[in-house]
Every structure is written in C-alpha cells, then in structure tokens.
A tleap script that builds the chain and sets N, CA, C and O, in Angstrom:
source leaprc.protein.ff14SB
mol = sequence {
  NMET THR GLU LEU LYS PHE ALA LEU SER ILE
  GLU GLU ALA ALA ASP TYR THR GLY ILE GLY
  ARG ASN THR LEU ARG ASN LEU VAL GLU TRP
  GLU LYS LEU PRO ILE LEU ARG VAL GLY ARG
  LYS ILE LEU ILE ARG ARG GLU ARG LEU ASP
  GLU PHE LEU ILE LEU ASN GLU GLY LYS ASP
  LEU ARG ASP ARG HIE ALA VAL LYS ALA VAL
  LYS GLY SER LEU LYS ASN CGLU
}
set mol.1.N position { 127.839 115.072 118.638 }
set mol.1.CA position { 127.146 114.119 119.508 }
set mol.1.C position { 125.677 114.033 119.093 }
set mol.1.O position { 125.012 115.059 118.957 }
set mol.2.N position { 125.177 112.837 118.895 }
set mol.2.CA position { 123.798 112.625 118.500 }
set mol.2.C position { 122.916 112.549 119.736 }
set mol.2.O position { 123.218 111.841 120.696 }
set mol.3.N position { 121.831 113.288 119.689 }
set mol.3.CA position { 120.895 113.328 120.811 }
set mol.3.C position { 119.895 112.179 120.683 }
set mol.3.O position { 119.284 112.000 119.629 }
set mol.4.N position { 119.729 111.409 121.745 }
set mol.4.CA position { 118.750 110.335 121.765 }
set mol.4.C position { 117.484 110.859 122.430 }
set mol.4.O position { 117.483 111.176 123.620 }
set mol.5.N position { 116.409 110.947 121.657 }
set mol.5.CA position { 115.162 111.505 122.166 }
set mol.5.C position { 114.336 110.446 122.873 }
set mol.5.O position { 114.313 109.282 122.473 }
set mol.6.N position { 113.659 110.872 123.930 }
set mol.6.CA position { 112.783 110.021 124.722 }
set mol.6.C position { 111.463 109.784 123.987 }
set mol.6.O position { 110.904 108.689 124.038 }
set mol.7.N position { 110.969 110.831 123.298 }
set mol.7.CA position { 109.713 110.755 122.551 }
set mol.7.C position { 109.933 111.356 121.171 }
set mol.7.O position { 110.752 112.258 120.995 }
set mol.8.N position { 109.193 110.848 120.200 }
set mol.8.CA position { 109.370 111.244 118.810 }
set mol.8.C position { 108.081 111.807 118.230 }
set mol.8.O position { 106.988 111.371 118.592 }
set mol.9.N position { 108.211 112.775 117.332 }
set mol.9.CA position { 107.070 113.269 116.576 }
set mol.9.C position { 106.670 112.204 115.557 }
set mol.9.O position { 107.382 111.216 115.382 }
set mol.10.N position { 105.553 112.398 114.896 }
set mol.10.CA position { 105.104 111.462 113.857 }
set mol.10.C position { 106.191 111.313 112.784 }
set mol.10.O position { 106.504 110.200 112.361 }
set mol.11.N position { 106.758 112.437 112.351 }
set mol.11.CA position { 107.778 112.410 111.306 }
set mol.11.C position { 109.026 111.653 111.778 }
set mol.11.O position { 109.580 110.842 111.036 }
set mol.12.N position { 109.461 111.920 113.002 }
set mol.12.CA position { 110.621 111.227 113.557 }
set mol.12.C position { 110.340 109.743 113.759 }
set mol.12.O position { 111.204 108.902 113.512 }
set mol.13.N position { 109.126 109.425 114.210 }
set mol.13.CA position { 108.738 108.024 114.402 }
set mol.13.C position { 108.716 107.286 113.060 }
set mol.13.O position { 109.072 106.110 112.990 }
set mol.14.N position { 108.299 107.974 112.006 }
set mol.14.CA position { 108.301 107.367 110.670 }
set mol.14.C position { 109.733 107.053 110.234 }
set mol.14.O position { 109.993 105.982 109.686 }
set mol.15.N position { 110.653 107.976 110.472 }
set mol.15.CA position { 112.059 107.734 110.133 }
set mol.15.C position { 112.637 106.607 110.983 }
set mol.15.O position { 113.386 105.769 110.480 }
set mol.16.N position { 112.296 106.584 112.250 }
set mol.16.CA position { 112.814 105.592 113.200 }
set mol.16.C position { 112.341 104.180 112.854 }
set mol.16.O position { 113.121 103.229 112.922 }
set mol.17.N position { 111.062 104.041 112.481 }
set mol.17.CA position { 110.476 102.721 112.268 }
set mol.17.C position { 110.401 102.277 110.814 }
set mol.17.O position { 110.363 101.080 110.527 }
set mol.18.N position { 110.379 103.242 109.894 }
set mol.18.CA position { 110.164 102.908 108.492 }
set mol.18.C position { 108.689 102.829 108.136 }
set mol.18.O position { 108.343 102.541 106.990 }
set mol.19.N position { 107.821 103.080 109.097 }
set mol.19.CA position { 106.372 103.111 108.860 }
set mol.19.C position { 106.020 104.493 108.311 }
set mol.19.O position { 106.549 105.497 108.787 }
set mol.20.N position { 105.143 104.556 107.328 }
set mol.20.CA position { 104.747 105.823 106.727 }
set mol.20.C position { 104.036 106.739 107.710 }
set mol.20.O position { 103.399 106.276 108.657 }
set mol.21.N position { 104.148 108.034 107.481 }
set mol.21.CA position { 103.502 109.029 108.353 }
set mol.21.C position { 101.992 108.840 108.407 }
set mol.21.O position { 101.398 108.900 109.483 }
set mol.22.N position { 101.374 108.614 107.269 }
set mol.22.CA position { 99.914 108.440 107.255 }
set mol.22.C position { 99.491 107.179 108.003 }
set mol.22.O position { 98.478 107.182 108.703 }
set mol.23.N position { 100.256 106.110 107.860 }
set mol.23.CA position { 99.958 104.879 108.599 }
set mol.23.C position { 100.088 105.126 110.094 }
set mol.23.O position { 99.245 104.676 110.870 }
set mol.24.N position { 101.138 105.841 110.509 }
set mol.24.CA position { 101.296 106.167 111.935 }
set mol.24.C position { 100.129 107.018 112.432 }
set mol.24.O position { 99.612 106.788 113.524 }
set mol.25.N position { 99.719 107.993 111.637 }
set mol.25.CA position { 98.562 108.823 112.036 }
set mol.25.C position { 97.308 107.963 112.199 }
set mol.25.O position { 96.525 108.173 113.125 }
set mol.26.N position { 97.117 106.993 111.296 }
set mol.26.CA position { 95.973 106.078 111.416 }
set mol.26.C position { 96.076 105.249 112.688 }
set mol.26.O position { 95.080 105.077 113.391 }
set mol.27.N position { 97.252 104.739 112.994 }
set mol.27.CA position { 97.435 103.934 114.200 }
set mol.27.C position { 97.121 104.743 115.448 }
set mol.27.O position { 96.548 104.213 116.399 }
set mol.28.N position { 97.485 106.008 115.458 }
set mol.28.CA position { 97.163 106.893 116.584 }
set mol.28.C position { 95.653 107.116 116.647 }
set mol.28.O position { 95.057 107.034 117.721 }
set mol.29.N position { 95.035 107.397 115.498 }
set mol.29.CA position { 93.587 107.619 115.448 }
set mol.29.C position { 92.820 106.381 115.900 }
set mol.29.O position { 91.787 106.496 116.559 }
set mol.30.N position { 93.320 105.198 115.549 }
set mol.30.CA position { 92.675 103.932 115.928 }
set mol.30.C position { 93.005 103.535 117.364 }
set mol.30.O position { 92.562 102.489 117.838 }
set mol.31.N position { 93.787 104.373 118.062 }
set mol.31.CA position { 94.193 104.138 119.451 }
set mol.31.C position { 95.001 102.849 119.601 }
set mol.31.O position { 94.849 102.124 120.584 }
set mol.32.N position { 95.856 102.572 118.624 }
set mol.32.CA position { 96.750 101.423 118.681 }
set mol.32.C position { 98.090 101.789 119.312 }
set mol.32.O position { 98.816 100.921 119.795 }
set mol.33.N position { 98.411 103.089 119.304 }
set mol.33.CA position { 99.653 103.600 119.888 }
set mol.33.C position { 99.315 104.691 120.896 }
set mol.33.O position { 98.602 105.634 120.551 }
set mol.34.N position { 99.796 104.595 122.113 }
set mol.34.CA position { 99.562 105.672 123.084 }
set mol.34.C position { 100.428 106.881 122.735 }
set mol.34.O position { 101.573 106.740 122.304 }
set mol.35.N position { 99.862 108.062 122.929 }
set mol.35.CA position { 100.564 109.291 122.558 }
set mol.35.C position { 100.494 110.312 123.683 }
set mol.35.O position { 99.746 110.171 124.651 }
set mol.36.N position { 101.304 111.337 123.511 }
set mol.36.CA position { 101.267 112.518 124.369 }
set mol.36.C position { 101.033 113.697 123.451 }
set mol.36.O position { 101.773 113.892 122.487 }
set mol.37.N position { 100.005 114.490 123.741 }
set mol.37.CA position { 99.740 115.687 122.938 }
set mol.37.C position { 100.319 116.899 123.641 }
set mol.37.O position { 100.106 117.112 124.835 }
set mol.38.N position { 101.061 117.692 122.869 }
set mol.38.CA position { 101.587 118.966 123.346 }
set mol.38.C position { 101.075 119.996 122.337 }
set mol.38.O position { 101.652 120.184 121.266 }
set mol.39.N position { 99.979 120.655 122.708 }
set mol.39.CA position { 99.319 121.524 121.740 }
set mol.39.C position { 98.796 120.675 120.600 }
set mol.39.O position { 98.026 119.738 120.811 }
set mol.40.N position { 99.218 121.010 119.388 }
set mol.40.CA position { 98.812 120.225 118.215 }
set mol.40.C position { 99.816 119.123 117.889 }
set mol.40.O position { 99.553 118.277 117.035 }
set mol.41.N position { 100.947 119.130 118.556 }
set mol.41.CA position { 101.999 118.155 118.278 }
set mol.41.C position { 101.716 116.834 118.989 }
set mol.41.O position { 101.282 116.809 120.141 }
set mol.42.N position { 101.969 115.755 118.285 }
set mol.42.CA position { 101.802 114.408 118.826 }
set mol.42.C position { 103.191 113.826 119.064 }
set mol.42.O position { 104.046 113.859 118.180 }
set mol.43.N position { 103.409 113.293 120.261 }
set mol.43.CA position { 104.662 112.629 120.588 }
set mol.43.C position { 104.388 111.183 120.970 }
set mol.43.O position { 103.396 110.874 121.630 }
set mol.44.N position { 105.287 110.306 120.543 }
set mol.44.CA position { 105.179 108.883 120.839 }
set mol.44.C position { 106.477 108.461 121.508 }
set mol.44.O position { 107.563 108.731 120.994 }
set mol.45.N position { 106.365 107.796 122.659 }
set mol.45.CA position { 107.565 107.324 123.364 }
set mol.45.C position { 108.267 106.250 122.544 }
set mol.45.O position { 107.633 105.354 121.986 }
set mol.46.N position { 109.567 106.359 122.487 }
set mol.46.CA position { 110.390 105.418 121.723 }
set mol.46.C position { 110.156 103.983 122.209 }
set mol.46.O position { 110.084 103.061 121.396 }
set mol.47.N position { 110.038 103.790 123.525 }
set mol.47.CA position { 109.808 102.444 124.062 }
set mol.47.C position { 108.486 101.869 123.591 }
set mol.47.O position { 108.385 100.667 123.343 }
set mol.48.N position { 107.465 102.719 123.465 }
set mol.48.CA position { 106.159 102.251 122.980 }
set mol.48.C position { 106.245 101.811 121.532 }
set mol.48.O position { 105.624 100.823 121.139 }
set mol.49.N position { 107.022 102.551 120.728 }
set mol.49.CA position { 107.204 102.158 119.332 }
set mol.49.C position { 107.881 100.794 119.233 }
set mol.49.O position { 107.467 99.941 118.447 }
set mol.50.N position { 108.923 100.595 120.034 }
set mol.50.CA position { 109.616 99.308 120.031 }
set mol.50.C position { 108.667 98.179 120.427 }
set mol.50.O position { 108.644 97.121 119.797 }
set mol.51.N position { 107.885 98.419 121.481 }
set mol.51.CA position { 106.921 97.416 121.942 }
set mol.51.C position { 105.878 97.138 120.866 }
set mol.51.O position { 105.509 95.985 120.643 }
set mol.52.N position { 105.399 98.189 120.198 }
set mol.52.CA position { 104.408 98.053 119.138 }
set mol.52.C position { 104.942 97.200 117.990 }
set mol.52.O position { 104.241 96.327 117.478 }
set mol.53.N position { 106.186 97.459 117.592 }
set mol.53.CA position { 106.783 96.711 116.486 }
set mol.53.C position { 106.916 95.227 116.817 }
set mol.53.O position { 106.644 94.378 115.968 }
set mol.54.N position { 107.324 94.915 118.020 }
set mol.54.CA position { 107.454 93.512 118.436 }
set mol.54.C position { 106.081 92.840 118.468 }
set mol.54.O position { 105.924 91.716 117.992 }
set mol.55.N position { 105.096 93.528 119.027 }
set mol.55.CA position { 103.747 92.988 119.168 }
set mol.55.C position { 103.079 92.725 117.823 }
set mol.55.O position { 102.276 91.800 117.696 }
set mol.56.N position { 103.411 93.537 116.820 }
set mol.56.CA position { 102.725 93.450 115.528 }
set mol.56.C position { 103.607 92.948 114.389 }
set mol.56.O position { 103.306 93.172 113.216 }
set mol.57.N position { 104.676 92.282 114.733 }
set mol.57.CA position { 105.568 91.748 113.709 }
set mol.57.C position { 104.798 90.798 112.790 }
set mol.57.O position { 104.108 89.888 113.249 }
set mol.58.N position { 104.932 91.031 111.488 }
set mol.58.CA position { 104.279 90.176 110.500 }
set mol.58.C position { 102.844 90.556 110.176 }
set mol.58.O position { 102.220 89.916 109.330 }
set mol.59.N position { 102.312 91.570 110.821 }
set mol.59.CA position { 100.919 91.990 110.585 }
set mol.59.C position { 100.865 93.124 109.559 }
set mol.59.O position { 101.830 93.872 109.402 }
set mol.60.N position { 99.740 93.244 108.869 }
set mol.60.CA position { 99.505 94.353 107.945 }
set mol.60.C position { 99.023 95.543 108.770 }
set mol.60.O position { 97.906 95.527 109.287 }
set mol.61.N position { 99.849 96.562 108.896 }
set mol.61.CA position { 99.517 97.706 109.746 }
set mol.61.C position { 98.428 98.589 109.158 }
set mol.61.O position { 97.959 99.517 109.818 }
set mol.62.N position { 98.023 98.311 107.929 }
set mol.62.CA position { 96.917 99.070 107.343 }
set mol.62.C position { 95.567 98.428 107.643 }
set mol.62.O position { 94.521 99.010 107.353 }
set mol.63.N position { 95.589 97.232 108.220 }
set mol.63.CA position { 94.364 96.522 108.588 }
set mol.63.C position { 94.062 96.788 110.060 }
set mol.63.O position { 94.679 96.198 110.947 }
set mol.64.N position { 93.128 97.663 110.304 }
set mol.64.CA position { 92.778 98.117 111.665 }
set mol.64.C position { 92.506 96.954 112.615 }
set mol.64.O position { 92.864 97.009 113.791 }
set mol.65.N position { 91.878 95.914 112.105 }
set mol.65.CA position { 91.465 94.804 112.969 }
set mol.65.C position { 92.587 93.792 113.223 }
set mol.65.O position { 92.515 93.009 114.171 }
set mol.66.N position { 93.609 93.810 112.388 }
set mol.66.CA position { 94.724 92.882 112.573 }
set mol.66.C position { 95.777 93.422 113.537 }
set mol.66.O position { 96.545 92.654 114.117 }
set mol.67.N position { 95.812 94.750 113.708 }
set mol.67.CA position { 96.844 95.391 114.525 }
set mol.67.C position { 96.467 95.325 115.999 }
set mol.67.O position { 95.342 95.643 116.382 }
set mol.68.N position { 97.429 94.906 116.819 }
set mol.68.CA position { 97.222 94.869 118.267 }
set mol.68.C position { 97.648 96.205 118.870 }
set mol.68.O position { 98.652 96.791 118.463 }
set mol.69.N position { 96.883 96.670 119.829 }
set mol.69.CA position { 97.165 97.950 120.481 }
set mol.69.C position { 98.177 97.783 121.604 }
set mol.69.O position { 98.210 96.762 122.290 }
set mol.70.N position { 98.991 98.795 121.771 }
set mol.70.CA position { 99.890 98.884 122.923 }
set mol.70.C position { 99.124 99.659 123.981 }
set mol.70.O position { 98.817 100.835 123.786 }
set mol.71.N position { 98.818 99.027 125.080 }
set mol.71.CA position { 98.029 99.656 126.152 }
set mol.71.C position { 98.747 99.525 127.483 }
set mol.71.O position { 99.687 98.742 127.618 }
set mol.72.N position { 98.302 100.289 128.458 }
set mol.72.CA position { 98.811 100.170 129.816 }
set mol.72.C position { 100.219 100.681 129.958 }
set mol.72.O position { 100.738 101.369 129.079 }
set mol.73.N position { 100.836 100.339 131.074 }
set mol.73.CA position { 102.179 100.829 131.374 }
set mol.73.C position { 103.235 99.902 130.772 }
set mol.73.O position { 102.960 98.757 130.415 }
set mol.74.N position { 104.425 100.429 130.674 }
set mol.74.CA position { 105.548 99.610 130.219 }
set mol.74.C position { 105.849 98.539 131.246 }
set mol.74.O position { 105.547 98.710 132.427 }
set mol.75.N position { 106.431 97.453 130.819 }
set mol.75.CA position { 106.702 96.324 131.697 }
set mol.75.C position { 107.601 96.672 132.868 }
set mol.75.O position { 107.429 96.121 133.955 }
set mol.76.N position { 108.556 97.572 132.675 }
set mol.76.CA position { 109.491 97.905 133.747 }
set mol.76.C position { 109.109 99.146 134.536 }
set mol.76.O position { 109.919 99.657 135.309 }
set mol.77.N position { 107.898 99.637 134.357 }
set mol.77.CA position { 107.446 100.803 135.127 }
set mol.77.C position { 106.681 100.360 136.352 }
set mol.77.O position { 106.219 101.198 137.128 }
savepdb mol mol.pdb
quit
C-alpha cells in the first residue's frame, strides 16, 4: 500500500513536481511557497504545490519576478 503524504520534503516535492531541488529551495527563500519548518527540515503541503503549479503555469521558475507567490489560506479552508 502506497502512503499518500500530506506534506513533502524538498526532495519529495522535487520528485512530485519535476522541479529541481535547488529551484524549490530558491522558491522557498523568495517566499513564493509557504512552508512548515520542523527543526532544520522544510515541509511543503501537497495542496500548496498543486496551487503553485497552476498559478505559475508557463512561467520561468528561475525568474524571481515572474513567479507568483502562493499566499494565505487554501480556498476550501
């Protein structure tokens, strides 16, 4: 049975989205993706990743100014 995780580490998020680990770290540093810190570990909610991908479809994720940030609460919260 495959476990479906609620939140993903940077490495798991990279596998899930196809976005490189360094690019994801930059997006977190630029505050484009909301995160949860547990000690030194960074977790990103799967729903936030999905929302981020939809919001930034067709954009160059390496361009800090072109990327839109995911902010606030989820639509169904």
